[in-house]
Residue frames as qw, qx, qy, qz and C-alpha x, y, z in Angstrom:
[[0.917, -0.387, 0.092, 0.032, -28.62, -36.74, -25.91],
 [0.791, 0.364, -0.147, 0.469, -25.22, -36.37, -27.67],
 [0.087, 0.724, -0.268, 0.629, -24.36, -33.41, -25.41],
 [0.731, -0.634, -0.088, -0.238, -25.02, -35.15, -22.04],
 [0.860, -0.105, -0.121, 0.485, -21.50, -36.42, -21.65],
 [0.375, 0.428, -0.062, 0.820, -20.19, -32.92, -22.40],
 [0.406, -0.711, -0.073, -0.570, -22.68, -31.33, -19.94],
 [0.866, -0.474, -0.139, 0.079, -21.62, -33.77, -17.21],
 [0.714, 0.133, -0.102, 0.680, -17.93, -32.86, -17.97],
 [0.082, 0.593, -0.020, 0.801, -18.61, -29.15, -17.71],
 [0.650, -0.659, -0.151, -0.348, -20.55, -29.74, -14.46],
 [0.885, -0.293, -0.159, 0.326, -17.63, -31.54, -13.01],
 [0.503, 0.291, -0.076, 0.810, -15.20, -28.89, -14.05],
 [0.216, -0.676, -0.042, -0.703, -17.44, -26.21, -12.41],
 [0.779, -0.604, -0.124, -0.114, -17.69, -28.20, -9.19],
 [0.814, -0.106, -0.109, 0.561, -13.93, -28.79, -9.07],
 [0.279, 0.501, -0.034, 0.819, -13.23, -25.04, -9.79],
 [0.448, -0.720, -0.077, -0.525, -15.65, -24.04, -7.10],
 [0.875, -0.450, -0.104, 0.147, -13.98, -26.43, -4.56],
 [0.717, 0.161, -0.053, 0.676, -10.58, -25.15, -5.53],
 [0.015, 0.644, 0.047, 0.764, -11.65, -21.59, -5.08],
 [0.646, -0.681, -0.119, -0.325, -13.17, -22.33, -1.67],
 [0.887, -0.217, -0.160, 0.375, -9.92, -23.98, -0.58],
 [0.488, 0.305, -0.067, 0.815, -8.09, -20.76, -1.29],
 [0.276, -0.829, -0.295, -0.387, -10.48, -18.66, 0.74],
 [0.651, -0.747, 0.015, 0.132, -8.28, -18.92, 3.88],
 [0.756, 0.379, -0.083, 0.528, -5.09, -18.38, 1.93],
 [0.216, 0.410, -0.250, 0.850, -4.53, -14.99, 3.67],
 [0.137, -0.266, -0.734, 0.610, -6.94, -15.51, 6.46],
 [0.217, -0.199, -0.234, -0.926, -9.77, -13.63, 4.88],
 [0.605, -0.440, -0.591, -0.302, -12.25, -15.85, 6.77],
 [0.550, -0.243, -0.567, 0.563, -10.79, -14.81, 10.11],
 [0.120, -0.864, -0.202, -0.446, -12.05, -11.95, 12.24],
 [0.300, 0.327, -0.524, 0.727, -9.84, -9.99, 14.67],
 [0.359, -0.285, 0.400, -0.794, -11.06, -10.19, 18.20],
 [0.854, 0.003, 0.086, -0.514, -13.19, -13.21, 17.44],
 [0.880, 0.299, -0.370, 0.004, -11.05, -15.83, 15.78],
 [0.720, -0.609, 0.329, 0.049, -8.84, -17.95, 18.07],
 [0.127, -0.617, 0.733, 0.258, -5.34, -19.22, 17.47],
 [0.512, 0.078, 0.855, 0.036, -6.79, -22.65, 16.58],
 [0.522, 0.728, 0.373, -0.241, -8.96, -20.96, 13.89],
 [0.131, 0.843, -0.409, -0.323, -5.85, -19.31, 12.39],
 [0.266, -0.400, 0.859, 0.176, -4.10, -22.59, 12.09],
 [0.557, 0.346, 0.749, -0.090, -7.12, -24.37, 10.77],
 [0.476, 0.836, 0.176, -0.208, -7.57, -21.72, 8.07],
 [0.272, 0.885, -0.364, -0.098, -4.01, -20.92, 7.18],
 [0.889, 0.184, -0.369, 0.200, -2.09, -24.11, 8.10],
 [0.753, -0.479, -0.081, 0.445, 1.02, -24.53, 10.27],
 [0.118, 0.980, -0.130, -0.093, 3.12, -21.40, 10.32],
 [0.758, 0.472, -0.283, 0.350, 6.68, -21.42, 8.99],
 [0.386, 0.188, -0.509, 0.746, 7.92, -19.56, 11.92],
 [0.476, -0.737, -0.425, -0.221, 6.46, -18.57, 15.24],
 [0.290, 0.297, -0.475, 0.776, 7.63, -16.12, 17.99],
 [0.477, -0.703, -0.528, -0.012, 6.21, -15.68, 21.50],
 [0.039, 0.681, -0.223, 0.696, 6.65, -12.37, 23.43],
 [0.215, 0.079, -0.760, 0.609, 7.24, -12.21, 27.08],
 [0.423, 0.014, 0.269, -0.865, 3.66, -10.78, 27.45],
 [0.519, 0.172, 0.817, -0.181, 2.24, -13.90, 25.93],
 [0.605, 0.663, -0.031, -0.439, 1.45, -12.45, 22.52],
 [0.715, -0.024, 0.616, 0.329, 2.42, -14.54, 19.46],
 [0.340, 0.674, -0.338, -0.562, 3.51, -13.68, 15.92],
 [0.781, 0.100, 0.610, 0.093, 3.12, -16.31, 13.22],
 [0.117, 0.563, -0.472, -0.668, 4.74, -16.19, 9.74],
 [0.737, 0.351, 0.570, -0.089, 3.00, -17.55, 6.67],
 [0.001, -0.507, 0.531, 0.679, 5.22, -17.17, 3.55],
 [0.777, 0.426, 0.378, -0.269, 3.35, -18.11, 0.37],
 [0.290, 0.723, -0.554, -0.294, 6.56, -18.61, -1.72],
 [0.442, -0.371, 0.283, 0.766, 8.79, -19.56, -3.28],
 [0.206, 0.349, 0.593, 0.696, 6.65, -18.75, -6.37],
 [0.156, -0.823, -0.546, -0.020, 4.14, -16.78, -4.30],
 [0.310, 0.502, -0.065, 0.805, 4.59, -13.06, -3.80],
 [0.442, -0.689, -0.001, -0.575, 3.10, -12.62, -0.31],
 [0.431, -0.046, -0.779, 0.454, 3.98, -13.31, 3.31],
 [0.467, -0.681, -0.250, -0.506, 1.36, -12.85, 5.99],
 [0.237, 0.160, -0.699, 0.655, 2.25, -12.13, 9.52],
 [0.549, -0.576, -0.498, -0.344, -0.50, -13.07, 12.06],
 [0.030, 0.334, -0.546, 0.768, -0.43, -11.32, 15.44],
 [0.604, -0.474, -0.620, -0.162, -2.39, -13.17, 18.28],
 [0.307, -0.703, 0.247, -0.592, -3.06, -11.53, 21.68],
 [0.030, 0.333, -0.855, 0.395, -2.14, -13.09, 24.97],
 [0.646, 0.063, 0.454, -0.610, -5.73, -14.31, 25.31],
 [0.456, 0.065, 0.860, 0.221, -5.33, -16.45, 22.16],
 [0.463, 0.742, 0.452, -0.177, -7.54, -14.22, 20.00],
 [0.585, 0.397, 0.332, 0.624, -6.51, -12.78, 16.63],
 [0.135, -0.664, -0.115, 0.726, -5.28, -9.15, 16.70],
 [0.440, 0.765, -0.144, -0.448, -4.49, -8.57, 13.05],
 [0.821, 0.129, 0.440, 0.341, -3.07, -10.01, 9.84],
 [0.084, 0.855, -0.236, -0.455, -0.54, -8.02, 7.81],
 [0.841, 0.460, 0.078, 0.274, 0.89, -8.51, 4.37],
 [0.515, -0.739, 0.174, 0.397, 4.52, -7.68, 4.88],
 [0.577, -0.009, 0.454, 0.679, 6.18, -7.78, 1.44],
 [0.216, 0.878, 0.340, 0.258, 5.64, -4.18, 0.48],
 [0.383, 0.607, -0.156, 0.678, 7.60, -0.87, 0.52],
 [0.449, -0.765, 0.079, -0.454, 6.37, 0.13, 3.96],
 [0.903, -0.405, 0.128, 0.066, 7.82, -2.91, 5.65],
 [0.816, 0.309, -0.025, 0.488, 11.03, -2.82, 3.50],
 [0.123, 0.779, -0.133, 0.600, 11.69, 0.76, 4.64],
 [0.695, -0.687, 0.125, -0.175, 11.85, -0.46, 8.30],
 [0.910, -0.099, 0.037, 0.402, 15.13, -2.37, 7.49],
 [0.033, -0.982, 0.184, 0.038, 18.10, -0.16, 8.20],
 [0.761, 0.413, -0.354, 0.353, 21.75, -0.69, 7.02],
 [0.338, 0.355, -0.574, 0.656, 24.21, -0.94, 9.92],
 [0.427, -0.295, 0.372, -0.770, 21.22, -1.21, 12.35],
 [0.891, -0.048, 0.082, -0.445, 18.98, -4.14, 11.58],
 [0.210, -0.396, 0.893, 0.036, 20.13, -7.80, 12.02],
 [0.294, -0.003, -0.888, -0.352, 19.09, -11.16, 10.57],
 [0.064, -0.367, -0.859, 0.351, 16.69, -11.89, 13.58],
 [0.200, 0.533, 0.294, -0.768, 14.84, -8.57, 13.20],
 [0.330, 0.292, -0.554, -0.706, 14.55, -9.01, 9.34],
 [0.217, -0.146, -0.958, -0.118, 13.11, -12.54, 9.79],
 [0.013, 0.471, 0.715, -0.517, 10.63, -11.21, 12.26],
 [0.235, 0.506, 0.004, -0.830, 9.67, -8.35, 9.90],
 [0.504, 0.429, -0.437, -0.610, 9.44, -10.19, 6.53],
 [0.941, -0.039, 0.249, -0.224, 9.40, -13.92, 7.48],
 [0.650, -0.310, 0.608, 0.333, 11.73, -16.72, 6.27],
 [0.418, 0.611, -0.462, -0.489, 13.22, -17.13, 2.87],
 [0.985, 0.121, 0.081, -0.094, 13.39, -20.39, 0.88],
 [0.792, -0.307, 0.343, 0.401, 16.62, -22.26, 0.37],
 [0.622, 0.395, 0.340, 0.584, 17.31, -20.95, -3.09],
 [0.047, 0.881, 0.116, 0.456, 16.78, -17.36, -1.91],
 [0.571, -0.792, 0.203, 0.075, 19.40, -17.62, 0.78],
 [0.823, 0.453, -0.122, 0.320, 22.87, -17.32, -0.76],
 [0.566, -0.730, 0.170, 0.343, 26.31, -16.91, 0.85],
 [0.615, 0.740, -0.158, 0.223, 29.05, -15.24, -1.11],
 [0.836, -0.365, -0.085, 0.400, 32.37, -16.31, 0.37],
 [0.528, 0.328, 0.053, 0.781, 34.60, -13.81, -1.48],
 [0.091, -0.602, -0.020, -0.793, 32.59, -10.91, 0.06],
 [0.189, -0.158, -0.814, 0.526, 31.73, -12.74, 3.32],
 [0.376, 0.055, 0.024, -0.925, 28.13, -11.72, 2.58],
 [0.183, 0.323, 0.927, -0.051, 24.74, -13.49, 2.94],
 [0.279, 0.024, -0.262, -0.923, 21.83, -12.41, 0.68],
 [0.263, 0.366, 0.864, -0.224, 18.24, -13.11, 1.34],
 [0.162, 0.030, -0.435, -0.885, 15.61, -12.48, -1.29],
 [0.357, 0.419, 0.739, -0.388, 11.84, -12.29, -1.27],
 [0.094, 0.291, 0.690, 0.656, 9.59, -12.36, -4.30],
 [0.129, 0.566, 0.535, -0.614, 6.90, -9.66, -4.23],
 [0.337, 0.707, 0.504, 0.364, 4.66, -7.47, -6.41],
 [0.316, -0.135, -0.058, 0.937, 6.17, -4.01, -6.94],
 [0.179, 0.522, 0.291, -0.782, 4.34, -0.72, -7.43],
 [0.374, 0.365, -0.464, -0.715, 3.98, -1.35, -11.11],
 [0.866, 0.017, 0.315, -0.387, 2.26, -4.78, -10.38],
 [0.755, 0.452, -0.475, -0.026, 5.15, -6.72, -11.66],
 [0.903, -0.384, -0.082, 0.176, 7.12, -9.43, -9.84],
 [0.311, 0.756, -0.434, 0.379, 10.39, -8.24, -8.34],
 [0.782, -0.208, -0.472, 0.349, 12.81, -9.32, -5.67],
 [0.236, -0.899, 0.199, -0.311, 13.68, -7.49, -2.55],
 [0.802, 0.127, -0.440, 0.383, 17.22, -8.36, -1.34],
 [0.436, -0.873, 0.181, -0.123, 18.79, -7.85, 1.96],
 [0.685, 0.436, -0.461, 0.358, 22.62, -8.09, 2.11],
 [0.682, -0.727, 0.060, -0.062, 24.08, -9.01, 5.47],
 [0.084, 0.710, -0.687, 0.129, 27.61, -8.98, 6.69],
 [0.822, 0.026, -0.560, -0.098, 28.61, -12.64, 6.97],
 [0.431, 0.140, -0.682, 0.574, 30.40, -12.26, 10.28],
 [0.099, 0.008, 0.464, -0.880, 28.00, -10.05, 12.19],
 [0.056, 0.517, 0.848, 0.102, 24.65, -10.73, 10.54],
 [0.073, 0.656, 0.223, -0.717, 24.04, -6.94, 10.44],
 [0.559, 0.734, 0.379, 0.076, 22.42, -5.45, 7.25],
 [0.439, -0.219, 0.285, 0.823, 24.83, -3.94, 4.86],
 [0.208, 0.205, -0.251, -0.923, 22.30, -2.79, 2.25],
 [0.549, 0.397, 0.690, -0.255, 19.02, -3.51, 0.53],
 [0.089, 0.259, -0.522, -0.808, 17.96, -3.46, -3.05],
 [0.694, 0.409, 0.478, -0.351, 15.00, -4.15, -5.29],
 [0.044, -0.349, 0.737, 0.577, 15.33, -5.77, -8.62],
 [0.740, 0.215, -0.133, -0.624, 12.91, -7.00, -11.31],
 [0.698, -0.056, 0.712, -0.052, 12.18, -10.71, -11.70],
 [0.372, 0.544, -0.458, -0.596, 13.29, -11.19, -15.38],
 [0.302, -0.116, 0.945, 0.043, 12.15, -14.74, -15.46],
 [0.640, 0.489, 0.244, -0.540, 9.03, -14.05, -17.73],
 [0.816, 0.272, 0.471, 0.197, 8.86, -15.92, -20.99],
 [0.538, 0.749, 0.135, 0.363, 10.04, -12.93, -22.98],
 [0.577, 0.117, -0.276, 0.760, 12.65, -11.71, -20.47],
 [0.190, -0.523, 0.011, -0.831, 10.29, -9.24, -18.88],
 [0.096, -0.041, 0.802, -0.589, 9.21, -9.36, -15.30],
 [0.178, -0.408, -0.865, -0.233, 5.88, -11.19, -15.01],
 [0.325, -0.444, 0.016, -0.835, 2.85, -9.27, -14.02],
 [0.141, 0.001, 0.848, -0.511, 1.32, -10.20, -10.63],
 [0.113, -0.328, -0.892, -0.290, -1.99, -11.92, -10.50],
 [0.088, -0.658, -0.643, 0.382, -3.96, -9.18, -8.83]]
């Protein structure tokens, strides 16, 4: 009998852990099915999008950033009939490579990578330059930042760069959780 309180405690911990894990199931829309899930299902599973675009043909794109501490942004594409087309993780080298200096602008970068948080949007007056930064997992499975530097007057991309997140406890970029 002396262990019954401990067993109840462990049981409660296991139940709360299972509930917490099930709440995360829709984090990236893993419970959604392209062609079957409706826009309402997307919002029920993933929440209210941070940004939303509607194309002239009726298609929609929804941005789900999981920052500022998260390392993923999901773009959800919905067909004109309201059904899910696909979900993409966009904070990766393939998407970063689509950003071109002297060609891409702020609107196209937002639509490609999603929004940044307040602290990752910095204006440098002396250079008349705005820098947006996204936290992501690099090829070595470590946290890094992808920076896009914009001309302050035109909003056109000047350059991009990748840099480690040296905020780990020992001054090393933290490992990603996957």
